[in-house]
N, C-alpha and C positions, 0 to 999 in steps of 0.2 A: 568546346569542352574536352576535346580528345586529349590534349596534353595533360590536363588535370586527371583524366581517367587513367592515363598511362602512369602518372605519378602515384595515384591511389593504389594501382595494382602493384607497383614496385615496392611501395612502403608496406602494403598489406602482406606481401610475401616475406618481407624482412621482419615484421613484428610477430607474425603468426607462430614461428617456432617457439618463442618465449611464452606466448599465450597458451599454446598447446602443452608445453612442459608444465606450466603452472596448473592447468586443468587436470593433467595426468597425475601430478603430485597430490592435488586436492582430493581426487577420487581414490588415491591409493595410500601413500604413507604420510602425507602432510595435509590432513583436512583443514580447511580454512573457515573462519567465521563468516557468516553470510554477508555482512556489511563490507568486510574487507574484500571479499571476492567480487562483489558487485561494483565497488569503487575501482578495483583493479580493471575489470572489464570495461567500465566507462572510461577510465583513464587511458586504456589501450586504444579504444575507439577514437578518443580525442587526439592521441599521439599519431594515429594513422592519418586522420583528417588534417591535423596541423602540419605534420611533416610534408604531406603531399602538396598543400598550398604553399608552404615555405620553399620547397624545392623548385616548384614552378616559378615562384617569385625570384629565386636565386638565378635560375636560367635566363629570365628575361630582364632582370634588374641588376643584381649584384655582379654577375659575371661580365656583362657588357661594361659596367662602370669600371671594373678592374682592368679590362682591356683598354678602354679609352684612356684611363689615367696612366696606365703603363706606357702606352705609346706617347702620351703627352709629356710625361717625365723624360723619356728618352730623347724626344725631339728638341727639348729645351737645350740639351747639350751643356747644361750648367750643373756643376757638382752641388752647389747650395740648394738648387731646386730639388735634386734627387734626395738630398738629406732631409730637407724640410718635409717633402711629400712622404718619404718613407716613415719619418717619425709620426707625422699626423695621421696618416692612413693606418699605420700599424697599431697605434693606440686605440683608435676608435673602432676599427674592425674587430679587434680583440675584445674590447669591453662590451661589444654587442653579441659575442659568441654565446649561444645558449648553454653549451656544455660547461663553460667556465662559470656561468651563473649557478648551475646545478652544483658543481664542486664547491664553489665559494659558500653557498648556503649550507651544504653538508658540513663543511669545516666549521662554520659558525654554530651549527646545531650541536655537533659532537663536542666542541670545546666550550660550550655554554656561553658563547659570545666573547671569549677571551681573544680569539682571532676573528674580528668582524669580517663579514663577507665583502664590505666595501674596501677594506685594506688589501685583501687578496686580489680583488678586481683591478684596483688601480695599480698596485705594484707589478702584477703580472703583465698588465697592458703596457706599462712603461718598458719592461724587459722585452716584450714582443716588438715594440716600436723600434727600440735601439737595434736589435738583432735583424729585424726585417730590413732596416736601412742598410746595414752591413751586407745583407744578402743581395740587395738590389745593386749596391756598389760592386759586389763580386761579379755579377752578370755583366755590368757595364765595362769593367776593367779586366775581364777574362781571368780572374783568379781561380785556380783549380779547386773544385769543391772539396776533394779529399784532404787537401792541405789545410783549408780553413776549418773543416770539421775536426781534424786532428787537434788543432790549436784550441778550438772551443771546448772540446771534451777534456783536454788536459787542464784547462782553466777551471772547468767544473769540478774535476777531481781534486784540485788544490782547495777550492772553496768547500768541498764536502768534508775536508779534514777539520773545518771550523764550524760545521753545521750539526745541530742536534739530530738524533735519529728520527724524532717526530717530524721535524721540518724537512729532513731529507726525503721522507716518504711523500710529504705534501708537495715539495718542489717538483719531483718527477711526475707526480700525478697532475700537477698544474700544466706541465709541458704537454702531456697527452690530451688534457681537456681543452686546451686552446686551439687544437687543430680539429675542428668539428665541421658541421655541415654549412656553416657560414664562411669561416675563414679559409677553408681549403679551396672552394671554387674561386674565391676572390684572389687568393695568393697565386694559384695556378694560372689564372687568366692574366694577372698582373705580370708574372714572370714571363709568360708567353708573349705578352704585348711588348715587353722590354727587349727580350732576346730576338724577336722577329725584326726589330728595327736597328739592331746593332750595325754600326758602319761596316765592319769587316766581315760580318756574317759568320764569324768563327764559332763553331761548337754550339750553335743555337739549339740543336737537338738536346744535348746534355744540359744546357742552361734552362730548359723548360722545367726541369726538376731541381729540387734542392732548396728552394726558397722556404718551403714549409718547414723543412728540417732545421734550417738555420734559425728561422723565426721562433720555432717552438723551444729551442735551447734557451732563448731569452727568458722564458718563464721559470726555468730551473735556476738560472743565475739570479733573477729578481727575488725569488722566495728565499734563496740562500742568503743573499745580502740583507733581506728583511730580518732574518733570524740573527745574523751577525750584528746588525746595527741595533736592534731592539734588545738583544740578549735574552729573549724568551726561551727558556729551557724547561725540561721536565713538565711538559703539558700533560694534564690529565683530563679525562672526559669519558662520556658514555653515550651510547646511542639509545634513545627511548624507543623500545619496540612495543607497540600497542597491539596486543593480541586480541583484545575485545574492545574495539572503539565504540564510542557513544555518538549520539546525534544521527541526523538523517544522512542518507547516501550522498545527497547533493551539497551538504553543508560545507565541506572543505573546498569544493570547486568554486562555490560562490565567494568564499572567503579569499581565495588566492587571486581571483580575476582582476580586481582593481589595482592591486600592488604590482602584479606582473605586467599589466598593460602600461602602467606609468614607467616602470624600469626599462621596458623595451622601447618605448617612445623616446625616452631620453637617450638611450644607447644608439638608436638609429638616426636621430636627428642630425648630428654632425656630418655623417657620411652623405646624407641627402644634400645638406647645405654646401659641402665642398664640391659635390658634383654639379649642383646648379650654378655655383659661382664659376667653375671651370667651363661649363657649357656656355654661360653668358659671355665670358671674355675671350674664349679660345675655340671651343669645340663647335658651338652653334649648330646643333642637330636640328633637322627638320621637325615639325610638330609631331608627325606620326611616330618616329623612333623615340622621341623624347617622352611622349605620352606612354609608350610601351615600357620604357625604363621606369617611369614613375609608378605605373600600374604594378610593375614587378616589386617595387619597394613596399607598396601597400600590401601585396600578397605576403611578402616576407614578414611584415609586422603582424598581420592577422594570423598567419601560420605559426609564428613564434609564440604568440600569446596562447593560442589553443594548445600547442605542443607542451609548453611549460606548465600550464594549468593541469593538463592530464598527467604529467610527470609528478608534480609536487602534491597533487591532491589524491592520487590513487595508485599510481604505477610503482613508485619507489618503495612505498610501505610494504607491499607484498614481497618484494625482493628481500627486505630486512627480515620479515616474518619467516619466509621459507628458509633463508640461511640460518636464522636463529633456531628454528625447529629441527632442521637436519643436523646441525652441529650438536644438538642436545641428545641425539640418539646414540645408543650403545655402539651400533655398527657404523664406524666412520667411513666405510666404503661407499655408502650412499652419498655422503657429502662430496667425496672425491670424484665419483663418476658424474654426478650432476654438474660439478664445477667444470670438468673437462668438456662435457657436452655443451654446456652453456657457452663457453668460449668458442667452441667449434662452430656453432650455428649463428652466434651473435655477429661475427665478422661479416657474414653474408647479409646481415640486417643493417649494416652501416651505409647510409646513403652516400657519404663521401667516398666510400670504397668504389662505388660504381663510377664516380667522376674520375678517380685516379686510374682505375683499370682500363676504362675506355680510352683515356689519354695515352696510357702506355701502349696499348694496341695500335692506336692511331699514329703516334710518333715513330714507332718501330715498323710501321707499314705491315702490321699483322705478324711480324716475326715472333714477338713475345705475346702469346695468347692470353686472353683474359682468364681462362680457366686455370692455366698454370699459375698465374699470379694469385688468384683466389684460393687455390689449393694450398700454396705456400703460406698465405696469410692466415687461413683457417687453422692449419696445424699449429702455427706459431702462437695464435691467440688462445687456442685450446690448452696448450702447454703452459702459457702465461697464467691463466686463471687457476689451473691445477697447482702450479708451483706456489701461487699466492696463498692458496688454502693450506698447502703443506707447511708454509712458513708460519701460519697462525697456529697450526697443531703442534709443531715441534718447538719446544722452549729453547731459547738461545739462538735460533735461526733468524738472522736479521736481513733487511732489504739489501744492504750493501754486499752481503754474501752472494747475492744473485747479480746485482748491477755491475759490480767491479769486473768479475770475469766476463760477464755478458758484453759489456762495452769494449773490453780489451779485444774480444773476438770480433766484434762489429767493426772496430777501427782497423784491426789487422787485416780483415777481409777486404777493406777498401783498396789495399795495395796490390791485390791479385785478381779482383773481379773486373769485368769491363766497366769503364768509367760511367757509362750511362746508368748502370744498375745501382751505382752508389746513391745518386739523387733519388731514383725510384724507391730504393729500400728505405732510406731515411724519411722520405715523404710518406711512404706506406706506414712506417712506425707511428707517425702522427695521425694519419688518417684512420688507422685501425681503432683508435680510442675515441669513438664518436658517441652519438646520443644514447644508443642502447648500452654501451659499456659504462658510460658516465652515469647512467640511471640505474637500471636493474642490477647489473653485475656488481657495481660499487656497493649498492645497498645489500646485496646478497652476501658479499664478503664481509662487510661491516656487521651484518646481523650474526654471522658465524663467529666473528671476533668477540662480539658482546656475549655470546653464549658459552664459548670455550673458556674454562677456568684457567687463569694465568695469562690469558691473552689480553692485550691492550688495544682498545678500539682505535686510538690515534696512531700509535706506532705500528700496529699490525693490520688494522682495518684499511688504512691508506697505504699506497704503494702498489696496489693491483693495477691501476691505470698505467703506472710506470712500467710494470712488467709487460702489459699489453702493447705499450709503445716500443719496447726494446726487442721482443722476440721476433716480430716480423722483419726488423732490420737484418737480423741474422739469417732467417729462413729465406728472405728474398735475395740476399746476396749469395747464399748457397745456390739458389736457383740460377743466378747470374753465372756462377762458377760452372754449373752443369751446362748452361748454354755455351759458355766459352769452350769447354771440352768437346761438346757436340759440334761446334763450329770448326774446331781443329780437325776432328775426324772427317768432317765433310770436305774440308780443304784437301786432306790427304787422298 
């Protein structure tokens, strides 16, 4: 039970800052109704338990599967195998991602069902599948990451000219939401497995990063195409903020359980079947490692169900209520300070961040320290949430006013920072927007948008995850620039 205890401690440390902030606000400036607070605390407890079980399952189930399949794809030495495997794995690993389910449900709720959650899930997963395949082919054929990313973001810029402001926010949010606690370990292990078996062994260090960044861009492209094809514009909606809920404390938890269990079972089943078929015909693991992987899949299922029940039944609602109440106060400084602090501490709460920072330290043999990366990420996400709230408060300030100059800076930095930092930075942008960001902070920002007069929940409430995904790309590349200058000084 030691590994599970370690995961419980890791997740507890990550969730506690948000719980502490809510309790502090409850006893000071934002008192909460008793039922809301109790559901929040129960939801937080389920999130801790669910994420711990899920992360343990990811370590012994999802990550090994990614590694085995990555090596298998490379050994085949056939382009069609790489393409088929990339499309299939990309689609099903994305559609099982909990963060994407949370965002899709929130879009469905806010738009009153005009944009169904199933439409977002399927279209985003197709986009991820296509771009993940391109990312795998990049590793196999040694295409420089900065060149591919430049082309991808130029293409996104062109598509954005034909995309409505509402769908622009949703598309970039979808990109951040697809790179969560399930997809990141899988994609990192898949890219690591592929790059370790490349025939010429060139640039395997740099190739260990970048697949997450390329794959997540597929979500942006897919949602933009969805908007262009369907022609849905001028979306309107509102976020129902229940300040005085009725019913028992346990009622929403019992209501969510069967639906979520069914969704996660259907989402995980294809990944398990693909692995079992591959193992039967090619891999042929011994019984012990095979049982371990299957046990990991069971943990992933149980953990995901517990986590999502906690999120949907108690955790997110408090985020909406706190954002709504703070935005309604005369002194807006409270809202701005809480927004910045939430971003600052939440990045430390993201499980996928630990996976990435450990891999960065390992790949660079300790030259790039975890603490340095965490510091850059924390500052970037704090600024991202703060700027998102400012956008809601200032009439006429739109998401593209941030994203256009932001990505111009991000793409420009690629040409002057060490190449390894490019993959790290773009991967970190996706990793930063994980379960805590997609749940509590998304609800917090949308609650504020619902409260502020003149703000639109769809246009202004969405886009925060996009900001959280962009800012670390800039801050981590700036960190790379500092390391480059430091290295030059040491050489002298």
